[in-house]
C-alpha atoms as a printed R data frame, in Angstrom:
    type eleno elety resid chain resno       x       y       z
1   ATOM     1    CA   UNK     A     1  40.246  -9.932 -28.347
2   ATOM     2    CA   UNK     A     2  37.910 -11.940 -30.581
3   ATOM     3    CA   UNK     A     3  39.231 -14.450 -33.072
4   ATOM     4    CA   UNK     A     4  37.464 -14.165 -36.431
5   ATOM     5    CA   UNK     A     5  37.352 -17.933 -36.956
6   ATOM     6    CA   UNK     A     6  35.420 -18.412 -33.726
7   ATOM     7    CA   UNK     A     7  33.187 -15.431 -34.416
8   ATOM     8    CA   UNK     A     8  32.144 -17.088 -37.676
9   ATOM     9    CA   UNK     A     9  31.748 -20.462 -35.957
10  ATOM    10    CA   UNK     A    10  29.522 -19.170 -33.159
11  ATOM    11    CA   UNK     A    11  27.469 -17.045 -35.541
12  ATOM    12    CA   UNK     A    12  26.158 -20.167 -37.282
13  ATOM    13    CA   UNK     A    13  25.070 -21.544 -33.887
14  ATOM    14    CA   UNK     A    14  23.160 -18.376 -32.970
15  ATOM    15    CA   UNK     A    15  21.515 -18.153 -36.389
16  ATOM    16    CA   UNK     A    16  20.273 -21.719 -35.948
17  ATOM    17    CA   UNK     A    17  19.057 -20.942 -32.416
18  ATOM    18    CA   UNK     A    18  17.096 -17.917 -33.642
19  ATOM    19    CA   UNK     A    19  15.500 -19.984 -36.411
20  ATOM    20    CA   UNK     A    20  14.266 -22.377 -33.732
21  ATOM    21    CA   UNK     A    21  12.953 -19.519 -31.577
22  ATOM    22    CA   UNK     A    22  11.057 -17.760 -34.382
23  ATOM    23    CA   UNK     A    23   9.585 -21.034 -35.634
24  ATOM    24    CA   UNK     A    24   8.341 -21.780 -32.130
25  ATOM    25    CA   UNK     A    25   6.835 -18.296 -31.859
26  ATOM    26    CA   UNK     A    26   5.008 -18.723 -35.165
27  ATOM    27    CA   UNK     A    27   3.584 -22.023 -33.961
28  ATOM    28    CA   UNK     A    28   2.624 -20.842 -30.465
29  ATOM    29    CA   UNK     A    29   1.534 -17.186 -30.855
30  ATOM    30    CA   UNK     A    30  -1.514 -16.344 -28.757
31  ATOM    31    CA   UNK     A    31  -2.466 -13.815 -31.442
32  ATOM    32    CA   UNK     A    32  -1.157 -13.626 -34.998
33  ATOM    33    CA   UNK     A    33   0.126 -10.062 -34.490
34  ATOM    34    CA   UNK     A    34   2.212 -10.716 -31.382
35  ATOM    35    CA   UNK     A    35   5.628 -10.835 -33.063
36  ATOM    36    CA   UNK     A    36   4.854  -7.527 -34.751
37  ATOM    37    CA   UNK     A    37   4.185  -6.081 -31.286
38  ATOM    38    CA   UNK     A    38   7.529  -7.480 -30.090
39  ATOM    39    CA   UNK     A    39   9.341  -5.711 -32.905
40  ATOM    40    CA   UNK     A    40   7.393  -2.441 -32.716
41  ATOM    41    CA   UNK     A    41   7.177  -2.470 -28.896
42  ATOM    42    CA   UNK     A    42   3.563  -2.243 -27.848
43  ATOM    43    CA   UNK     A    43   3.566  -0.522 -24.450
44  ATOM    44    CA   UNK     A    44   1.597   1.532 -21.956
45  ATOM    45    CA   UNK     A    45   2.965   5.066 -21.778
46  ATOM    46    CA   UNK     A    46   1.453   7.626 -19.382
47  ATOM    47    CA   UNK     A    47  -1.588   5.377 -19.041
48  ATOM    48    CA   UNK     A    48  -2.189   5.085 -22.786
49  ATOM    49    CA   UNK     A    49  -1.828   2.145 -25.184
50  ATOM    50    CA   UNK     A    50   1.037   2.998 -27.549
51  ATOM    51    CA   UNK     A    51   3.221   1.601 -30.308
52  ATOM    52    CA   UNK     A    52   6.823   2.774 -30.261
53  ATOM    53    CA   UNK     A    53   9.997   2.942 -28.212
54  ATOM    54    CA   UNK     A    54   8.303   3.622 -24.865
55  ATOM    55    CA   UNK     A    55  10.274   4.523 -21.751
56  ATOM    56    CA   UNK     A    56  12.756   1.705 -22.120
57  ATOM    57    CA   UNK     A    57  13.462   2.424 -25.773
58  ATOM    58    CA   UNK     A    58  13.816   6.170 -25.410
59  ATOM    59    CA   UNK     A    59  16.394   5.693 -22.649
60  ATOM    60    CA   UNK     A    60  18.220   2.768 -24.276
61  ATOM    61    CA   UNK     A    61  18.273   3.045 -28.036
62  ATOM    62    CA   UNK     A    62  21.389   5.179 -28.320
63  ATOM    63    CA   UNK     A    63  23.250   2.621 -26.224
64  ATOM    64    CA   UNK     A    64  21.902  -0.224 -28.373
65  ATOM    65    CA   UNK     A    65  23.249   1.376 -31.531
66  ATOM    66    CA   UNK     A    66  26.621   2.017 -29.901
67  ATOM    67    CA   UNK     A    67  26.924  -1.557 -28.624
68  ATOM    68    CA   UNK     A    68  26.060  -3.014 -32.021
69  ATOM    69    CA   UNK     A    69  28.404  -0.649 -33.880
70  ATOM    70    CA   UNK     A    70  31.398  -1.086 -31.564
71  ATOM    71    CA   UNK     A    71  30.865  -4.530 -30.038
72  ATOM    72    CA   UNK     A    72  33.333  -6.154 -32.433
73  ATOM    73    CA   UNK     A    73  36.011  -3.456 -32.451
74  ATOM    74    CA   UNK     A    74  38.768  -5.828 -31.299
75  ATOM    75    CA   UNK     A    75  39.201  -8.822 -33.627
76  ATOM    76    CA   UNK     A    76  42.109 -10.855 -34.938
77  ATOM    77    CA   UNK     A    77  42.686 -13.424 -37.683
78  ATOM    78    CA   UNK     A    78  45.255 -15.203 -35.497
79  ATOM    79    CA   UNK     A    79  43.668 -18.405 -34.125
80  ATOM    80    CA   UNK     A    80  46.591 -18.804 -31.707
81  ATOM    81    CA   UNK     A    81  46.297 -15.303 -30.285
82  ATOM    82    CA   UNK     A    82  45.587 -16.407 -26.707
83  ATOM    83    CA   UNK     A    83  48.418 -18.922 -26.759
84  ATOM    84    CA   UNK     A    84  50.822 -16.181 -27.885
85  ATOM    85    CA   UNK     A    85  49.625 -13.282 -25.751
86  ATOM    86    CA   UNK     A    86  47.538 -14.837 -22.942
87  ATOM    87    CA   UNK     A    87  50.397 -14.876 -20.419
88  ATOM    88    CA   UNK     A    88  50.012 -11.199 -19.588
89  ATOM    89    CA   UNK     A    89  52.823 -11.089 -17.042
90  ATOM    90    CA   UNK     A    90  55.294 -12.028 -19.802
91  ATOM    91    CA   UNK     A    91  54.149  -9.368 -22.253
92  ATOM    92    CA   UNK     A    92  55.778  -5.976 -22.600
93  ATOM    93    CA   UNK     A    93  52.738  -4.709 -24.467
94  ATOM    94    CA   UNK     A    94  49.539  -6.301 -25.717
95  ATOM    95    CA   UNK     A    95  46.115  -5.228 -26.923
96  ATOM    96    CA   UNK     A    96  44.551  -8.042 -24.920
97  ATOM    97    CA   UNK     A    97  43.941  -6.248 -21.573
98  ATOM    98    CA   UNK     A    98  42.393  -3.241 -23.292
99  ATOM    99    CA   UNK     A    99  40.175  -5.409 -25.489
100 ATOM   100    CA   UNK     A   100  38.975  -7.558 -22.566
101 ATOM   101    CA   UNK     A   101  38.065  -4.488 -20.503
102 ATOM   102    CA   UNK     A   102  36.189  -3.061 -23.476
103 ATOM   103    CA   UNK     A   103  34.328  -6.358 -23.934
104 ATOM   104    CA   UNK     A   104  33.505  -6.467 -20.232
105 ATOM   105    CA   UNK     A   105  31.936  -3.021 -20.376
106 ATOM   106    CA   UNK     A   106  29.949  -3.949 -23.488
107 ATOM   107    CA   UNK     A   107  28.852  -7.195 -21.836
108 ATOM   108    CA   UNK     A   108  27.464  -5.318 -18.863
109 ATOM   109    CA   UNK     A   109  25.751  -2.840 -21.188
110 ATOM   110    CA   UNK     A   110  24.033  -5.574 -23.159
111 ATOM   111    CA   UNK     A   111  22.724  -7.520 -20.183
112 ATOM   112    CA   UNK     A   112  21.526  -4.397 -18.398
113 ATOM   113    CA   UNK     A   113  19.872  -2.776 -21.407
114 ATOM   114    CA   UNK     A   114  16.208  -2.583 -20.442
115 ATOM   115    CA   UNK     A   115  14.870  -2.356 -24.002
116 ATOM   116    CA   UNK     A   116  16.759  -5.493 -25.036
117 ATOM   117    CA   UNK     A   117  15.569  -7.333 -21.924
118 ATOM   118    CA   UNK     A   118  11.990  -6.151 -22.458
119 ATOM   119    CA   UNK     A   119  11.957  -7.338 -26.064
120 ATOM   120    CA   UNK     A   120  13.558 -10.682 -25.198
121 ATOM   121    CA   UNK     A   121  11.042 -11.188 -22.384
122 ATOM   122    CA   UNK     A   122   8.122 -10.538 -24.726
123 ATOM   123    CA   UNK     A   123   9.492 -12.973 -27.330
124 ATOM   124    CA   UNK     A   124   9.891 -15.641 -24.623
125 ATOM   125    CA   UNK     A   125   6.236 -15.106 -23.668
126 ATOM   126    CA   UNK     A   126   5.138 -15.441 -27.295
127 ATOM   127    CA   UNK     A   127   7.140 -18.662 -27.655
128 ATOM   128    CA   UNK     A   128   5.129 -20.066 -24.737
129 ATOM   129    CA   UNK     A   129   1.763 -19.068 -26.171
130 ATOM   130    CA   UNK     A   130   1.217 -16.297 -23.622
131 ATOM   131    CA   UNK     A   131  -0.358 -12.955 -24.380
132 ATOM   132    CA   UNK     A   132   1.943 -10.110 -25.268
133 ATOM   133    CA   UNK     A   133   2.394  -8.086 -22.069
134 ATOM   134    CA   UNK     A   134   1.647  -4.448 -22.859
135 ATOM   135    CA   UNK     A   135   2.087  -3.469 -19.199
136 ATOM   136    CA   UNK     A   136   5.621  -4.829 -18.750
137 ATOM   137    CA   UNK     A   137   7.704  -2.113 -17.083
138 ATOM   138    CA   UNK     A   138  11.394  -2.937 -16.776
139 ATOM   139    CA   UNK     A   139  11.938  -0.067 -14.350
140 ATOM   140    CA   UNK     A   140   9.736  -1.788 -11.778
141 ATOM   141    CA   UNK     A   141  12.028  -4.810 -11.392
142 ATOM   142    CA   UNK     A   142  14.516  -2.722  -9.419
143 ATOM   143    CA   UNK     A   143  17.997  -4.163  -8.963
144 ATOM   144    CA   UNK     A   144  16.944  -7.809  -9.347
145 ATOM   145    CA   UNK     A   145  17.823  -8.167 -13.043
146 ATOM   146    CA   UNK     A   146  19.529 -11.529 -12.475
147 ATOM   147    CA   UNK     A   147  16.394 -13.036 -10.946
148 ATOM   148    CA   UNK     A   148  14.251 -11.494 -13.663
149 ATOM   149    CA   UNK     A   149  16.425 -12.902 -16.456
150 ATOM   150    CA   UNK     A   150  16.419 -16.316 -14.798
151 ATOM   151    CA   UNK     A   151  12.666 -16.468 -14.106
152 ATOM   152    CA   UNK     A   152  11.124 -14.500 -16.972
153 ATOM   153    CA   UNK     A   153  13.482 -15.410 -19.797
154 ATOM   154    CA   UNK     A   154  15.693 -18.461 -19.234
155 ATOM   155    CA   UNK     A   155  13.076 -20.631 -17.506
156 ATOM   156    CA   UNK     A   156  10.601 -19.905 -20.285
157 ATOM   157    CA   UNK     A   157  12.984 -21.123 -22.980
158 ATOM   158    CA   UNK     A   158  12.552 -24.844 -22.294
159 ATOM   159    CA   UNK     A   159  10.393 -24.842 -25.441
160 ATOM   160    CA   UNK     A   160  13.461 -23.684 -27.441
161 ATOM   161    CA   UNK     A   161  16.382 -25.840 -26.218
162 ATOM   162    CA   UNK     A   162  18.922 -24.495 -28.709
163 ATOM   163    CA   UNK     A   163  18.188 -20.903 -27.852
164 ATOM   164    CA   UNK     A   164  18.105 -21.660 -24.129
165 ATOM   165    CA   UNK     A   165  21.522 -23.305 -24.321
166 ATOM   166    CA   UNK     A   166  22.872 -20.245 -26.153
167 ATOM   167    CA   UNK     A   167  21.505 -17.907 -23.466
168 ATOM   168    CA   UNK     A   168  22.982 -20.034 -20.687
169 ATOM   169    CA   UNK     A   169  26.403 -19.900 -22.366
170 ATOM   170    CA   UNK     A   170  26.096 -16.149 -22.874
171 ATOM   171    CA   UNK     A   171  24.690 -14.960 -19.560
172 ATOM   172    CA   UNK     A   172  26.684 -15.199 -16.317
173 ATOM   173    CA   UNK     A   173  25.082 -13.075 -13.575
174 ATOM   174    CA   UNK     A   174  28.249 -13.085 -11.482
175 ATOM   175    CA   UNK     A   175  30.226 -11.742 -14.447
176 ATOM   176    CA   UNK     A   176  27.766  -8.905 -15.008
177 ATOM   177    CA   UNK     A   177  27.879  -8.019 -11.307
178 ATOM   178    CA   UNK     A   178  31.677  -8.188 -11.219
179 ATOM   179    CA   UNK     A   179  31.952  -5.705 -14.074
180 ATOM   180    CA   UNK     A   180  29.362  -3.390 -12.530
181 ATOM   181    CA   UNK     A   181  31.352  -3.187  -9.289
182 ATOM   182    CA   UNK     A   182  34.877  -3.496 -10.773
183 ATOM   183    CA   UNK     A   183  35.330  -6.806  -8.959
184 ATOM   184    CA   UNK     A   184  37.550  -8.582 -11.447
185 ATOM   185    CA   UNK     A   185  41.171  -8.545 -12.552
186 ATOM   186    CA   UNK     A   186  43.133 -10.027 -15.412
187 ATOM   187    CA   UNK     A   187  45.571 -12.838 -14.738
188 ATOM   188    CA   UNK     A   188  47.708 -15.060 -16.954
189 ATOM   189    CA   UNK     A   189  45.416 -16.797 -19.463
190 ATOM   190    CA   UNK     A   190  42.169 -15.493 -18.021
191 ATOM   191    CA   UNK     A   191  40.025 -13.361 -15.740
192 ATOM   192    CA   UNK     A   192  39.630 -13.717 -11.968
193 ATOM   193    CA   UNK     A   193  36.370 -12.650 -10.309
194 ATOM   194    CA   UNK     A   194  36.715 -11.090  -6.873
195 ATOM   195    CA   UNK     A   195  32.987 -11.476  -6.125
196 ATOM   196    CA   UNK     A   196  33.130 -15.282  -6.306
197 ATOM   197    CA   UNK     A   197  30.903 -16.975  -3.746
198 ATOM   198    CA   UNK     A   198  31.385 -20.778  -3.506
199 ATOM   199    CA   UNK     A   199  28.011 -21.090  -1.786
200 ATOM   200    CA   UNK     A   200  26.147 -19.405  -4.628
201 ATOM   201    CA   UNK     A   201  25.036 -21.776  -7.422
202 ATOM   202    CA   UNK     A   202  26.391 -20.805 -10.818
203 ATOM   203    CA   UNK     A   203  29.115 -18.524  -9.525
204 ATOM   204    CA   UNK     A   204  32.458 -18.877 -11.272
205 ATOM   205    CA   UNK     A   205  35.835 -18.002  -9.769
206 ATOM   206    CA   UNK     A   206  37.693 -17.499 -13.024
207 ATOM   207    CA   UNK     A   207  37.297 -17.866 -16.760
208 ATOM   208    CA   UNK     A   208  39.904 -18.489 -19.453
209 ATOM   209    CA   UNK     A   209  40.239 -16.067 -22.342
210 ATOM   210    CA   UNK     A   210  38.863 -18.576 -24.859
211 ATOM   211    CA   UNK     A   211  35.801 -19.278 -22.692
212 ATOM   212    CA   UNK     A   212  35.297 -15.556 -22.142
213 ATOM   213    CA   UNK     A   213  35.508 -15.022 -25.901
214 ATOM   214    CA   UNK     A   214  32.710 -17.568 -26.405
215 ATOM   215    CA   UNK     A   215  30.579 -16.017 -23.656
216 ATOM   216    CA   UNK     A   216  31.010 -12.537 -25.102
217 ATOM   217    CA   UNK     A   217  30.464 -13.481 -28.753
218 ATOM   218    CA   UNK     A   218  27.293 -15.397 -27.862
219 ATOM   219    CA   UNK     A   219  26.029 -12.377 -25.914
220 ATOM   220    CA   UNK     A   220  26.810  -9.960 -28.722
221 ATOM   221    CA   UNK     A   221  25.224 -12.117 -31.420
222 ATOM   222    CA   UNK     A   222  22.093 -12.700 -29.321
223 ATOM   223    CA   UNK     A   223  21.864  -8.974 -28.584
224 ATOM   224    CA   UNK     A   224  22.344  -7.871 -32.191
225 ATOM   225    CA   UNK     A   225  20.356 -10.775 -33.587
226 ATOM   226    CA   UNK     A   226  17.204 -10.106 -31.584
227 ATOM   227    CA   UNK     A   227  16.561  -6.799 -33.319
228 ATOM   228    CA   UNK     A   228  17.643  -7.906 -36.804
229 ATOM   229    CA   UNK     A   229  15.683 -11.196 -36.702
230 ATOM   230    CA   UNK     A   230  12.476  -9.453 -35.628
231 ATOM   231    CA   UNK     A   231  12.954  -6.737 -38.248
232 ATOM   232    CA   UNK     A   232  13.486  -9.348 -40.967
233 ATOM   233    CA   UNK     A   233  10.394 -11.274 -39.847
234 ATOM   234    CA   UNK     A   234   8.254  -8.136 -40.025
235 ATOM   235    CA   UNK     A   235   9.623  -7.257 -43.466
236 ATOM   236    CA   UNK     A   236   9.150 -10.760 -44.833
237 ATOM   237    CA   UNK     A   237   5.748 -11.607 -43.332
238 ATOM   238    CA   UNK     A   238   3.760  -8.708 -41.915
239 ATOM   239    CA   UNK     A   239   4.695  -5.970 -44.378
240 ATOM   240    CA   UNK     A   240   3.755  -7.971 -47.518
241 ATOM   241    CA   UNK     A   241   0.434  -8.892 -45.869
242 ATOM   242    CA   UNK     A   242  -0.563  -5.229 -45.642
243 ATOM   243    CA   UNK     A   243  -0.591  -5.103 -49.437
244 ATOM   244    CA   UNK     A   244  -3.023  -8.015 -49.598
245 ATOM   245    CA   UNK     A   245  -5.650  -6.769 -47.140
246 ATOM   246    CA   UNK     A   246  -8.389  -4.189 -47.600
247 ATOM   247    CA   UNK     A   247  -7.371  -2.453 -44.369
248 ATOM   248    CA   UNK     A   248  -3.687  -2.169 -45.407
249 ATOM   249    CA   UNK     A   249  -2.868  -2.920 -41.753
250 ATOM   250    CA   UNK     A   250  -2.163  -5.848 -39.449
251 ATOM   251    CA   UNK     A   251  -4.543  -6.887 -36.690
252 ATOM   252    CA   UNK     A   252  -3.157  -6.986 -33.141
253 ATOM   253    CA   UNK     A   253  -4.662  -7.710 -29.753
254 ATOM   254    CA   UNK     A   254  -4.356  -4.509 -27.727
255 ATOM   255    CA   UNK     A   255  -4.656  -3.980 -23.983
256 ATOM   256    CA   UNK     A   256  -6.275  -0.793 -22.696
257 ATOM   257    CA   UNK     A   257  -5.950   1.065 -19.435
258 ATOM   258    CA   UNK     A   258  -9.454   0.039 -18.345
259 ATOM   259    CA   UNK     A   259  -8.325  -3.606 -18.329
260 ATOM   260    CA   UNK     A   260 -10.019  -4.652 -21.560
261 ATOM   261    CA   UNK     A   261  -8.521  -6.436 -24.572
262 ATOM   262    CA   UNK     A   262  -9.636  -5.573 -28.099
263 ATOM   263    CA   UNK     A   263  -8.522  -6.416 -31.604
264 ATOM   264    CA   UNK     A   264  -7.430  -3.409 -33.626
265 ATOM   265    CA   UNK     A   265  -5.124  -2.597 -36.534
266 ATOM   266    CA   UNK     A   266  -1.712  -0.993 -36.761
267 ATOM   267    CA   UNK     A   267  -0.318   0.417 -40.010
268 ATOM   268    CA   UNK     A   268   3.177   0.887 -41.438
269 ATOM   269    CA   UNK     A   269   4.470   4.235 -42.651
270 ATOM   270    CA   UNK     A   270   5.789   4.595 -46.205
271 ATOM   271    CA   UNK     A   271   9.179   3.151 -45.167
272 ATOM   272    CA   UNK     A   272   7.696   0.111 -43.436
273 ATOM   273    CA   UNK     A   273   9.899   0.760 -40.405
274 ATOM   274    CA   UNK     A   274   7.421   2.572 -38.147
275 ATOM   275    CA   UNK     A   275   3.918   1.289 -37.369
276 ATOM   276    CA   UNK     A   276   1.072   3.233 -35.720
277 ATOM   277    CA   UNK     A   277  -2.610   2.833 -34.863
278 ATOM   278    CA   UNK     A   278  -3.612   5.234 -37.626
279 ATOM   279    CA   UNK     A   279  -2.759   4.911 -41.312
């Protein structure tokens, strides 16, 4: 169950964190078109340089829409909800167990969504002044998503301390693993994790409902915000620029299967939502 007051409170934090991240990307971009590539997903598909959903997007986009549409299905205006209903053993009936299980499943879905992780990884690279990675293939990282998120995303966010702090609040690898293997159970006032390992840094044995609420809301807002912030940036910066250039396109640095890099243009369709190499 998510309390509306805290949803509003945490939303202002995530908005501020995204402002920091995008500002850093603008300052550090290796090429001026890199954030457009992040939003439109430059990728290598069947050996060819492409703009579009790619493998990760084709397999993930339906889930993304579902998570965004239903991620906030269980909310309340009662700020004292956990105090009233958190002692589950004393309740004859409560929405809380159902809502927590639903949030757990959504949490796992968000942090295992390969298109979200691919896009977030590319943005982290841009924030560090690295080239956009056309060849990134999320299906080649195997089962080591936790290590990938730690090394390729979180460690690269030192340049954006607000956004890094938000990610560290949102992402708990042990929680994601516990949900994936049904290794958790609800107790009075919180959640107990059966996969707790005291010798593993960062592992948590239990989490209170209020702390879980914060973890989940941060995750949801980061997940939803990534796509909306990039879309807004494209609409506010790149799309207007196409009307001021002779080419009517935006220049990007593209990688080709022969290992070469070349500057080329991509062009928006009449809606401005879809960009391609040909106008």
